[in-house]
C-alpha positions in Angstrom: -152.6 53.9 -112.7 -152.5 53.9 -109.1 -153.7 50.7 -107.4 -155.6 51.2 -104.2 -157.4 48.3 -102.4 -159.7 48.3 -99.5 -160.6 45.1 -97.5 -162.0 43.9 -94.2 -159.5 42.2 -91.8 -159.8 40.8 -88.5 -157.2 41.7 -85.9 -155.9 38.3 -86.1 -155.4 38.5 -89.7 -153.8 41.9 -89.7 -151.2 40.7 -87.3 -150.6 37.3 -88.7 -151.5 36.1 -92.1 -151.6 39.7 -93.7 -148.1 40.5 -92.6 -146.7 37.0 -93.1 -144.8 37.9 -96.3 -144.1 41.5 -95.6 -143.4 43.2 -92.4 -145.6 46.0 -91.0 -143.4 48.9 -90.2 -143.8 52.4 -88.8 -141.6 54.7 -90.9 -139.2 57.5 -89.7 -141.7 60.2 -90.7 -144.6 59.0 -88.4 -145.1 60.7 -85.1 -144.1 58.9 -81.8 -146.6 56.8 -80.0 -148.4 59.7 -78.3 -151.5 58.1 -76.7 -152.0 58.8 -73.0 -154.0 57.6 -70.2 -157.4 59.1 -71.5 -156.8 57.3 -74.8 -156.2 53.9 -73.3 -159.0 54.4 -70.9 -161.4 55.2 -74.0 -159.8 52.1 -75.9 -160.4 49.9 -72.9 -164.1 50.9 -72.2 -164.8 50.6 -75.9 -163.4 47.1 -75.9 -165.5 46.1 -72.8 -168.7 47.5 -74.3 -168.0 45.4 -77.5 -167.1 42.3 -75.5 -170.5 42.7 -73.5 -172.3 42.9 -76.8 -170.6 39.8 -78.0 -170.5 41.2 -81.6 -167.2 39.9 -83.0 -167.7 42.1 -86.1 -166.9 45.3 -84.1 -165.1 47.8 -86.3 -162.1 49.6 -85.2 -161.8 52.1 -88.2 -159.4 52.4 -91.1 -155.8 51.6 -91.3 -154.0 53.1 -94.1 -150.8 51.4 -95.6 -148.2 51.9 -98.2 -147.0 48.8 -99.9 -143.4 49.6 -100.9 -142.9 46.1 -102.3 -140.8 44.7 -99.4 -142.9 45.9 -96.4 -146.3 47.7 -95.4 -145.6 51.0 -94.1 -148.1 52.3 -91.8 -149.3 55.7 -93.0 -152.3 56.0 -90.5 -153.4 54.0 -87.8 -150.1 53.1 -85.9 -151.6 54.5 -82.6 -154.3 51.9 -82.7 -152.1 49.2 -84.0 -149.5 49.8 -81.2 -152.2 49.7 -78.5 -153.8 46.5 -79.8 -150.3 44.7 -79.6 -149.6 46.1 -76.2 -153.2 45.3 -74.9 -152.7 41.7 -76.0 -149.3 41.5 -74.6 -150.9 42.8 -71.3 -153.2 39.9 -71.5 -150.2 37.4 -71.3 -150.7 36.5 -74.9 -148.2 36.2 -77.8 -149.1 36.6 -81.3 -147.7 33.8 -83.5 -146.2 35.5 -86.6 -143.3 33.1 -87.4 -141.9 34.0 -84.0 -141.7 37.8 -84.8 -143.3 40.8 -83.2 -145.9 41.8 -85.9 -144.9 45.4 -86.1 -141.4 47.0 -86.3 -140.1 50.7 -86.3 -137.8 52.1 -89.0 -136.3 54.2 -86.1 -133.8 51.8 -84.7 -133.6 53.2 -81.1 -137.4 53.3 -80.9 -137.4 49.6 -82.4 -134.9 48.5 -79.7 -137.2 49.9 -77.0 -140.4 48.4 -78.6 -138.7 44.9 -78.8 -137.3 44.9 -75.3 -141.1 45.5 -74.2 -141.7 41.7 -75.3 -138.5 40.3 -73.6 -140.1 39.3 -70.3 -139.2 37.5 -67.1 -141.2 34.5 -66.0 -143.7 36.8 -64.2 -144.5 38.7 -67.3 -142.4 41.8 -66.3 -140.2 43.2 -69.1 -136.6 42.6 -68.3 -135.5 46.1 -69.3 -138.1 48.7 -67.8 -137.5 51.8 -70.0 -138.8 54.7 -68.0 -137.5 57.4 -70.3 -139.3 60.3 -71.1 -141.7 60.0 -73.8 -141.7 56.2 -73.9 -145.5 55.5 -73.7 -145.0 51.6 -74.6 -144.3 50.9 -70.8 -147.0 53.2 -69.6 -149.6 51.7 -71.8 -148.5 48.1 -70.8 -148.6 48.9 -67.1 -151.9 50.8 -67.5 -153.6 47.6 -69.1 -151.9 45.4 -66.6 -153.5 47.4 -63.7 -156.9 47.3 -65.5 -156.7 43.4 -65.9 -155.1 42.6 -62.6 -158.3 41.2 -61.0 -159.1 39.2 -64.2 -158.7 35.4 -64.2 -156.4 33.7 -66.6 -159.5 32.2 -68.2 -161.2 35.5 -68.6 -158.0 37.0 -70.2 -158.2 34.2 -72.8 -161.8 34.8 -73.6 -161.0 38.6 -73.9 -158.0 37.7 -76.3 -160.1 35.4 -78.4 -162.9 37.8 -78.8 -160.6 40.8 -79.6 -158.8 38.8 -82.3 -161.9 38.5 -84.3 -162.9 42.1 -84.4 -162.1 44.1 -87.5 -160.2 46.8 -89.3 -160.6 48.3 -92.7 -157.2 47.9 -94.5 -156.6 50.6 -97.3 -153.5 49.6 -99.3 -151.8 52.0 -101.6 -148.8 51.0 -104.0 -147.9 54.5 -104.6 -146.3 56.4 -101.5 -147.1 60.1 -102.7 -150.8 59.0 -103.3 -150.9 57.4 -99.9 -150.0 60.7 -98.3 -152.7 62.6 -100.3 -155.2 59.8 -99.4 -154.2 60.3 -95.8 -155.0 64.2 -96.1 -158.3 63.4 -97.7 -159.3 61.4 -94.7 -159.4 64.5 -92.8 -162.8 65.2 -94.5 -164.2 62.1 -93.0 -163.7 63.1 -89.5 -160.3 61.8 -88.7 -158.3 64.7 -86.9 -154.9 65.5 -88.4 -152.2 67.4 -86.7 -150.9 70.8 -88.2 -147.9 68.9 -89.5 -149.9 66.5 -91.2 -151.8 69.0 -92.8 -148.8 71.0 -93.8 -147.2 67.8 -95.2 -150.6 67.1 -97.3 -150.5 70.8 -98.4 -146.9 70.5 -99.6 -147.5 67.1 -101.4 -150.6 68.3 -102.8 -149.5 71.7 -104.4 -145.9 71.0 -105.5 -145.3 69.6 -108.9 -144.2 66.0 -109.0 -140.4 65.7 -110.1 -138.1 62.9 -110.2 -135.6 62.8 -107.5 -131.8 61.9 -107.8 -132.5 58.2 -107.3 -135.6 58.0 -109.4 -138.0 58.8 -106.7 -140.3 61.8 -106.1 -137.9 64.8 -105.2 -140.4 66.2 -102.5 -140.8 62.8 -100.9 -137.1 62.4 -100.9 -136.5 65.7 -99.1 -139.1 64.9 -96.7 -137.8 61.5 -95.8 -134.2 62.9 -95.7 -135.3 65.3 -93.0 -136.5 62.4 -90.9 -133.3 60.5 -91.4 -131.1 63.3 -90.4 -133.1 63.9 -87.3 -132.9 60.1 -86.3 -129.1 60.6 -86.4 -129.6 63.5 -83.8 -132.4 61.5 -81.8 -134.4 64.5 -82.3 -138.3 64.4 -82.4 -139.6 65.4 -85.7 -142.8 67.1 -84.5 -140.9 69.2 -82.0 -138.1 70.1 -84.5 -140.7 71.1 -87.3 -142.7 73.2 -84.9 -139.7 74.8 -83.5 -138.1 75.5 -86.8 -141.1 77.6 -88.0 -141.2 79.5 -84.7 -137.6 80.5 -85.2 -137.4 81.1 -88.8 -140.8 82.6 -89.4 -142.0 83.4 -86.0 -144.9 81.2 -86.3 -147.1 80.4 -83.5 -147.2 76.5 -82.5 -150.9 76.8 -81.7 -151.7 77.9 -85.2 -148.9 76.4 -87.3 -151.0 75.3 -90.2 -152.9 78.5 -90.6 -149.7 80.6 -90.4 -148.4 78.3 -93.0 -151.0 78.9 -95.4 -151.3 82.6 -94.9 -147.4 83.5 -94.9 -145.9 80.9 -97.2 -146.4 81.1 -101.0 -146.9 77.9 -102.8 -143.9 78.7 -105.0 -141.7 78.6 -101.8 -142.6 75.2 -100.7 -139.5 73.6 -102.0 -137.4 76.2 -100.4 -139.1 75.4 -97.1 -138.1 71.8 -97.3 -134.5 72.8 -98.3 -134.4 74.9 -95.2 -135.7 72.3 -92.9 -133.1 69.9 -94.4 -130.4 72.4 -94.2 -130.8 72.9 -90.5 -131.1 69.3 -89.8 -127.9 68.5 -91.7 -126.1 71.0 -89.8 -127.1 69.5 -86.3 -126.5 65.9 -87.3 -123.0 67.2 -88.5 -122.2 68.2 -85.1 -123.4 64.9 -83.6 -121.6 62.6 -86.2 -118.4 64.8 -85.6 -116.5 62.9 -88.2 -114.0 65.3 -89.3 -111.2 63.7 -87.5 -110.8 66.4 -84.9 -113.3 66.5 -82.0 -115.5 69.7 -82.5 -116.3 69.8 -78.6 -120.0 70.3 -79.1 -121.0 66.7 -80.2 -121.1 65.4 -76.3 -122.9 68.2 -74.8 -125.5 68.6 -77.8 -126.2 64.8 -77.4 -126.7 65.1 -73.7 -128.7 68.2 -74.3 -131.3 66.6 -76.7 -131.6 63.5 -74.3 -131.7 65.5 -71.1 -133.6 68.5 -71.7 -137.4 68.9 -70.7 -137.5 72.1 -72.2 -140.2 73.1 -74.7 -138.0 75.7 -76.2 -134.7 74.1 -76.2 -135.0 72.9 -80.0 -135.5 76.7 -80.7 -132.2 77.4 -79.2 -130.4 74.6 -81.0 -131.9 75.6 -84.3 -131.1 79.3 -83.9 -127.5 78.8 -83.3 -126.5 75.9 -85.3 -126.5 77.8 -88.6 -124.2 80.8 -87.5 -120.7 80.8 -86.4 -119.4 82.5 -83.2 -116.5 82.1 -80.8 -118.3 81.0 -77.7 -120.8 78.4 -79.5 -118.8 75.4 -77.6 -119.1 77.1 -74.3 -122.8 77.9 -74.8 -123.6 74.2 -75.6 -121.9 73.2 -72.5 -123.7 75.8 -70.4 -127.1 74.6 -71.9 -126.4 71.0 -71.3 -125.2 71.5 -67.6 -128.2 73.8 -66.8 -130.9 71.5 -68.5 -129.3 68.7 -66.3 -130.1 70.8 -63.2 -133.6 71.2 -64.3 -134.2 67.6 -65.1 -133.2 66.6 -61.6 -135.3 69.3 -60.1 -138.7 67.9 -59.2 -141.8 69.9 -60.7 -144.1 71.5 -58.4 -147.0 69.1 -59.2 -145.2 66.1 -57.8 -144.0 67.9 -54.6 -146.9 67.5 -52.4 -148.0 64.0 -53.4 -145.0 61.8 -53.2 -141.2 61.4 -52.9 -139.9 59.6 -56.1 -136.2 59.1 -56.3 -134.5 62.6 -55.8 -137.9 64.6 -55.1 -138.5 66.2 -51.8 -142.0 67.5 -50.8 -142.1 71.3 -50.0 -139.8 72.4 -53.0 -141.4 74.4 -55.8 -139.2 75.5 -58.7 -140.9 76.6 -62.0 -139.2 77.5 -65.0 -141.7 79.5 -67.4 -139.2 82.5 -67.1 -136.6 80.3 -68.6 -139.0 79.1 -71.5 -139.4 82.8 -72.3 -135.7 83.5 -72.1 -134.9 80.6 -74.5 -137.6 81.8 -76.9 -136.4 85.4 -76.7 -132.8 84.4 -77.3 -133.6 82.1 -80.2 -135.5 85.0 -81.8 -132.4 87.3 -81.4 -130.1 84.7 -82.9 -132.3 84.1 -85.8 -131.8 87.7 -87.0 -128.0 87.3 -87.0 -126.1 85.5 -89.8 -122.6 86.6 -89.8 -119.5 86.9 -87.6 -119.7 90.6 -87.8 -122.2 90.7 -85.1 -120.1 88.7 -82.6 -120.4 91.4 -79.9 -124.0 91.3 -80.1 -124.0 87.6 -79.7 -121.9 87.8 -76.6 -124.1 90.3 -75.1 -127.3 88.2 -75.7 -125.4 85.2 -74.2 -124.7 87.2 -71.0 -128.3 88.3 -70.7 -129.5 84.6 -71.1 -126.9 83.5 -68.5 -128.0 86.1 -66.0 -131.6 84.8 -66.4 -130.5 81.1 -65.9 -128.6 82.1 -62.9 -131.6 83.8 -61.2 -133.6 80.7 -61.5 -131.1 78.3 -60.4 -132.1 76.1 -57.4 -130.5 76.9 -53.9 -127.3 75.2 -53.2 -128.8 73.0 -50.5 -131.7 72.0 -52.5 -129.4 70.9 -55.3 -127.3 69.1 -53.2 -130.3 67.2 -52.0 -131.5 66.5 -55.6 -128.1 65.4 -57.0 -126.9 63.3 -54.0 -130.2 61.1 -54.3 -129.5 60.3 -58.0 -129.2 56.3 -58.4 -127.5 54.0 -60.9 -129.3 50.8 -60.2 -128.3 47.4 -61.3 -130.4 45.1 -63.7 -133.3 43.5 -61.8 -134.2 46.5 -59.6 -137.2 48.5 -60.8 -138.6 51.9 -59.9 -140.2 54.9 -61.9 -137.9 56.6 -64.1 -135.1 54.3 -63.3 -133.5 54.7 -66.8 -133.7 58.5 -66.5 -131.7 58.4 -63.1 -129.2 56.2 -64.7 -128.7 58.7 -67.7 -128.5 61.6 -65.3 -126.2 59.8 -62.9 -123.9 58.8 -65.9 -123.9 62.3 -67.4 -122.9 63.8 -63.9 -120.0 61.4 -63.3 -118.7 61.7 -66.7 -118.9 65.5 -66.5 -117.2 65.9 -63.2 -114.3 63.7 -64.6 -114.0 65.7 -67.7 -113.8 69.1 -65.6 -110.9 67.5 -63.7 -109.0 66.2 -66.8 -106.5 68.4 -68.2 -105.8 67.4 -71.9 -104.6 70.5 -73.5 -104.1 73.1 -70.7 -102.7 75.6 -72.8 -105.8 75.7 -75.1 -108.3 75.9 -72.2 -110.8 73.6 -70.5 -113.2 73.7 -73.4 -111.1 70.8 -74.9 -112.3 68.6 -72.0 -115.9 68.5 -73.0 -116.0 65.0 -74.5 -116.2 61.4 -73.1 -113.2 59.1 -73.5 -114.3 55.8 -75.3 -112.9 53.9 -72.2 -115.3 55.6 -69.7 -117.4 53.3 -67.7 -119.4 53.6 -64.5 -117.9 51.7 -61.6 -119.7 51.1 -58.4 -117.1 51.4 -55.6 -119.2 49.1 -53.2 -120.3 46.2 -55.5 -123.8 46.9 -56.9 -125.0 43.4 -56.5 -125.1 43.9 -52.7 -128.1 46.2 -53.4 -131.4 44.5 -53.4 -133.9 47.3 -53.2 -134.4 50.5 -55.1 -133.2 52.7 -52.1 -130.1 50.6 -51.5 -127.2 52.9 -50.8 -124.9 50.9 -53.2 -126.8 52.6 -56.0 -126.3 56.3 -54.8 -124.3 58.6 -56.9 -121.9 59.0 -54.0 -120.7 55.2 -54.7 -119.9 55.9 -58.5 -116.8 56.8 -60.2 -115.6 56.8 -63.7 -113.1 53.9 -64.4 -111.4 52.4 -67.5 -113.3 49.6 -69.0 -110.6 47.2 -68.9 -110.0 47.7 -65.1 -113.8 47.7 -64.6 -114.1 44.4 -66.3 -111.3 42.8 -64.2 -113.2 43.9 -61.0 -116.6 42.6 -62.1 -118.4 41.1 -59.2 -115.5 41.9 -56.7 -116.7 42.8 -53.4 -113.3 43.2 -51.6 -112.6 46.8 -51.4 -109.0 46.7 -50.6 -108.4 44.4 -53.8 -110.5 47.0 -55.8 -108.4 50.1 -54.4 -105.3 48.4 -55.6 -106.6 48.0 -59.0 -107.8 51.6 -59.0 -104.1 52.7 -58.5 -103.4 51.8 -62.2 -106.2 54.1 -63.5 -105.3 57.3 -65.3 -108.4 59.2 -64.4 -108.4 62.3 -62.1 -111.6 61.2 -60.4 -110.1 58.1 -59.2 -107.2 60.0 -57.9 -109.7 62.4 -56.2 -111.5 59.4 -54.6 -108.3 57.8 -53.3 -106.2 60.8 -52.1 -107.4 63.7 -50.1 -104.8 65.9 -51.6 -106.4 65.7 -55.0 -109.9 66.9 -53.8 -111.5 70.3 -54.0 -111.7 72.7 -51.0 -109.4 72.4 -47.9 -109.7 69.9 -45.1 -111.6 72.1 -42.8 -114.0 73.1 -45.3 -114.8 69.4 -46.2 -115.1 68.5 -42.5 -117.4 71.4 -41.8 -119.7 70.7 -44.7 -119.8 66.9 -44.1 -118.2 66.2 -47.5 -115.2 64.3 -46.2 -114.7 60.4 -46.6 -112.1 57.9 -45.6 -111.3 55.0 -48.0 -110.3 52.5 -45.4 -113.9 52.8 -43.9 -115.8 53.4 -47.0 -119.4 52.7 -46.1 -122.9 53.9 -46.3 -122.0 57.2 -44.5 -119.1 57.6 -46.8 -121.2 57.3 -49.9 -123.5 59.9 -48.4 -120.6 62.5 -47.8 -119.0 61.8 -51.2 -122.4 62.3 -52.8 -122.6 65.8 -51.0 -119.1 66.5 -52.1 -119.8 65.8 -55.9 -123.1 67.8 -55.7 -121.2 70.9 -54.2 -118.4 70.5 -57.1 -121.0 70.2 -59.6 -122.9 73.2 -58.2 -119.8 75.5 -58.1 -119.0 74.7 -61.6 -122.5 75.7 -62.7 -122.2 79.0 -61.0 -118.9 79.5 -62.7 -120.3 78.8 -66.0 -123.3 81.2 -65.4 -121.1 84.1 -64.0 
């Protein structure tokens, strides 16, 4: 008999006594924290109205929890729970639950970012500002901080005390499958479910329950295994699920659930799960790369997933990962490089209003045609399954490259975007800091990879992986930079260096001592930095294009010139890859 319990709990009870013995967890299958400013605004206004009424029995809806014996998994309500905890944190209050944050994520990377939100300086600012795309924890925190900026410490305490006495209805199930089915039935009570929620409910409701290999439910095992494989790849489940159906079945993302019900027979539901899992495993195999011989795809695929802003890049990955063709290695390199170019190109809607890092008013690049090209390419690849169509694949890749080339930013614009990238030290904060750091690291490592010649007889494709000893070195010591726009953080001041040498130079400000140590490096980028004869282009070209620097007078102007040099080297390589 399935045991389902329902009880009223205050916010304080939910976050303290209720979770004293078992941790409250967000499982892998849950969607990411997706609330935006309109949701936070609505929550904040609801809270203020409740506070004005002074009615501590205010009710915040249902929280659905699966009790797995060792922890409480949040099946429904994680968006509200996260928002409550972030709001409490923005009030400057700590929730005392045996010294632990009262919520954790099964996704280890997401949990690390979540926990870092609560590691704060004396002024209440998080020590590590994660400005990565999709990270709404920090955006929510800053939103509530701005809302509360004019409130006194006393008023914040009153808000906190009131909030902790408001209530949730906690529904707890000790059967995991039943908790999913209950989640689906809640849709009839006015709770809006996503298409993927509805598909999950449809699959769990209509498939016959059978025991899995570990004694659990076979359908549930497959569903959770898909999540585990995607966590390895750092891929978003919702995007993956939607893209997989777009590629494999040509479903519309706007009508995914309806398409699923209309086109997929109930007898095929298990086969669908097997297909989703098969593709996810193939992607994770490339990411894990544990065959003992580098597959030369891992590095570019990892960066592609992290960097790309494209709504259709998952479609491309899904469409090519299950088939074999000679140019797959090069195609992943082209995609990662191109998506880097897109990532550092500011969108038109920010151009007129602000300069932010690498952005520049007056520039307008749009990529709708590239999204269409990706979608069309993925559809073509989905129809191919054997090596016998290699010629057609090559033709389709050439067509895609031509479309990418047409939408490439101009040379001068790219130089401007690229050379303004920053790799700032800890303690310096600005919007999207971690994104710029990631882009800068990718660019410097990639440029060095292109310079290295490991197996010249087998082609430059063997250069597309990062050495374990790679590290980012600031030529002029980064601690000398004290503001976001400090030239010490600019990409022209960065070079790849062996970790052991970098560690010896930690905190060193004397450039002459640094350059002596650089002589022991085996990396071509260091040789290029130190010696003009190792640089691209001839002396006259470098002088005419303001991309020459002297190491005996390496200063802000030299960093500017070297940044331009690196940008041109990168741009020329992109042109070569696309032609």
